[in-house]
C-alpha positions in Angstrom: -0.1 0.2 0.0 1.1 3.4 -1.1 2.1 5.5 2.5 3.2 8.7 3.2 5.1 10.6 6.2 3.4 13.2 8.0 4.8 15.1 10.4 3.9 18.0 11.9 5.5 20.7 14.6 3.0 22.4 17.0 4.5 25.7 17.3 2.5 28.2 19.3 -0.8 30.1 19.2 -1.4 33.8 20.1 -4.0 35.8 21.6 -6.1 32.9 22.7 -9.7 33.6 24.4 -9.0 33.7 28.0 -11.1 30.6 29.4 -9.7 31.3 32.9 -11.0 34.6 34.5 -9.1 34.1 38.3 -6.4 32.1 37.7 -3.4 31.5 34.8 -4.2 29.7 31.6 -2.3 26.3 31.4 -2.9 25.7 27.7 -1.9 22.4 25.6 -3.2 21.4 22.1 -4.6 18.0 21.6 -3.9 16.3 17.7 -6.4 13.7 16.2 -7.9 12.3 13.4 -11.6 11.8 13.4 -12.6 8.1 12.9 -9.3 6.6 14.2 -9.5 6.6 18.2 -6.1 5.3 17.9 -4.4 9.1 16.6 -4.5 11.1 19.3 -1.0 12.9 20.4 -1.2 15.9 22.9 1.6 18.5 23.4 2.9 19.4 26.8 1.0 22.0 29.0 2.1 25.4 28.6 2.2 27.0 32.4 3.5 29.9 31.3 2.6 31.6 27.7 -1.1 31.6 29.1 -3.0 33.1 26.5 0.0 33.0 23.9 1.4 29.3 24.8 4.4 27.8 23.0 5.3 24.2 22.5 7.6 23.0 20.2 6.1 19.8 19.8 6.8 17.5 16.8 5.1 13.9 16.2 5.1 12.4 12.7 2.1 9.4 11.3 2.6 7.4 7.9 -0.9 8.3 6.1 -2.1 6.3 3.3 -1.4 8.5 0.2 -5.6 8.5 -0.7 -5.4 11.2 2.5 -3.5 13.7 0.4 -5.5 12.8 -3.1 -8.4 13.3 -1.6 -10.9 16.4 0.4 -12.3 14.3 2.6 -9.8 13.0 5.1 -8.7 15.8 7.9 -7.0 16.0 11.0 -7.9 18.1 14.1 -6.1 20.4 16.7 -7.9 21.0 19.3 -6.9 23.3 22.3 -7.8 23.0 26.2 -7.2 25.0 29.3 -5.7 22.7 32.0 -7.8 23.0 35.3 -8.5 21.0 38.1 -12.1 20.7 37.9 -11.8 19.5 34.3 -10.2 20.7 31.1 -12.0 23.8 29.5 -12.2 23.9 25.6 -10.7 26.9 23.9 -11.8 26.0 20.3 -9.7 24.1 17.5 -8.2 24.2 13.6 -9.7 21.7 11.5 -7.5 21.0 8.1 -7.7 18.3 5.4 -4.2 17.0 4.5 -4.9 17.9 0.9 -5.5 21.1 1.8 -1.9 21.1 3.3 0.4 18.8 0.7 -1.4 21.1 -2.1 0.0 24.6 -0.2 3.1 22.7 0.8 6.6 24.0 -0.7 9.2 20.9 -2.1 12.2 20.9 -0.8 15.5 19.4 -1.9 15.2 16.1 0.3 12.3 15.3 -2.3 10.0 16.4 0.9 7.1 18.8 0.8 6.8 21.3 3.8 5.0 24.8 5.3 4.7 26.9 7.9 1.0 27.7 8.5 -1.1 30.5 10.3 -5.0 29.4 10.9 -7.8 31.2 12.8 -8.8 28.9 15.9 -12.4 28.3 15.6 -15.2 27.7 18.3 -18.5 26.1 17.1 -19.2 28.1 13.5 -17.2 31.1 14.1 -13.7 32.4 14.6 -12.8 32.2 18.0 -10.3 34.2 19.1 -6.4 33.7 18.2 -4.3 32.0 15.4 -2.5 28.5 15.4 1.0 28.6 14.5 2.3 25.3 13.4 5.1 23.6 10.5 4.5 20.5 8.9 6.4 18.1 6.1 5.2 15.5 4.4 7.8 12.4 3.1 7.8 10.9 -0.4 5.7 8.0 -1.4 7.0 4.2 0.9 5.0 0.9 0.4 4.1 -0.3 3.7 2.8 -4.1 3.8 -0.8 -4.1 5.0 -1.3 -6.1 8.1 -2.8 -9.2 7.8 -6.1 -10.2 9.3 -3.8 -13.7 10.5 -1.2 -11.6 12.6 0.0 -13.3 16.1 -2.0 -10.3 17.9 -5.2 -11.2 15.8 -5.3 -15.0 16.4 -5.1 -14.2 20.1 -7.2 -12.0 20.8 -9.7 -14.2 18.8 -9.0 -17.1 20.2 -9.3 -15.6 23.8 -12.6 -14.4 22.3 -13.9 -17.8 21.4 -12.6 -19.3 24.9 -14.9 -17.0 26.6 -17.8 -17.5 24.7 -17.3 -21.2 25.0 -17.1 -21.0 28.3 -20.2 -18.4 29.0 -22.1 -20.9 26.7 -21.0 -24.0 28.9 -22.1 -22.4 32.0 -18.4 -22.2 33.5 -17.0 -19.1 34.7 -14.0 -17.9 33.5 -12.2 -14.6 33.9 -10.3 -13.6 30.6 -8.4 -10.0 30.7 -8.5 -10.0 26.4 -4.8 -8.1 25.8 -5.3 -5.4 23.3 -2.1 -3.5 22.6 -2.2 0.6 22.4 -0.3 3.0 20.9 2.8 2.0 22.9 3.3 -1.1 20.9 2.7 0.5 17.9 5.2 3.6 18.6 4.4 7.2 17.3 4.4 6.0 13.8 1.3 4.4 13.4 -0.2 3.5 9.5 -3.3 5.4 8.9 -4.6 3.3 5.9 
């Protein structure tokens, strides 16, 4: 399957809405891809910048090449204020991989990159502030699709069958089905 490396550096934000009137704002950003719950990354909390946080946080993914060919594949960067009684939503930026890819400048290493600023939105209207980040797309690479018969999938299926069989037969067996999260896959998770 044809894929590309996508790297994003969440740099900073300026002029964000102050959602905390009594105490200092401690802002972090959360990057996610709707429809793929495994893909969620968070910046460290900026405790000093308040409405002008700076993170310089870099993360990367492997995305299917179709993500840069069609308009429908998006990612969302949500901004939150860390609070003891629950974090408060500040706003978000939603972008398609295709728009970023089309606006990127080619580099000498065969990559496409850019540095951009987007207005932070809250609902349908623009909120206060802008989000600044840089990004780059690598060249096309071939990635082997995961097999349905991988050891991980077979182990999970075996545990499930054993649990169902024990319930049907009336036996009481407590099983924990092992599923692996982002730590197992590392930073570079294929999104295809």
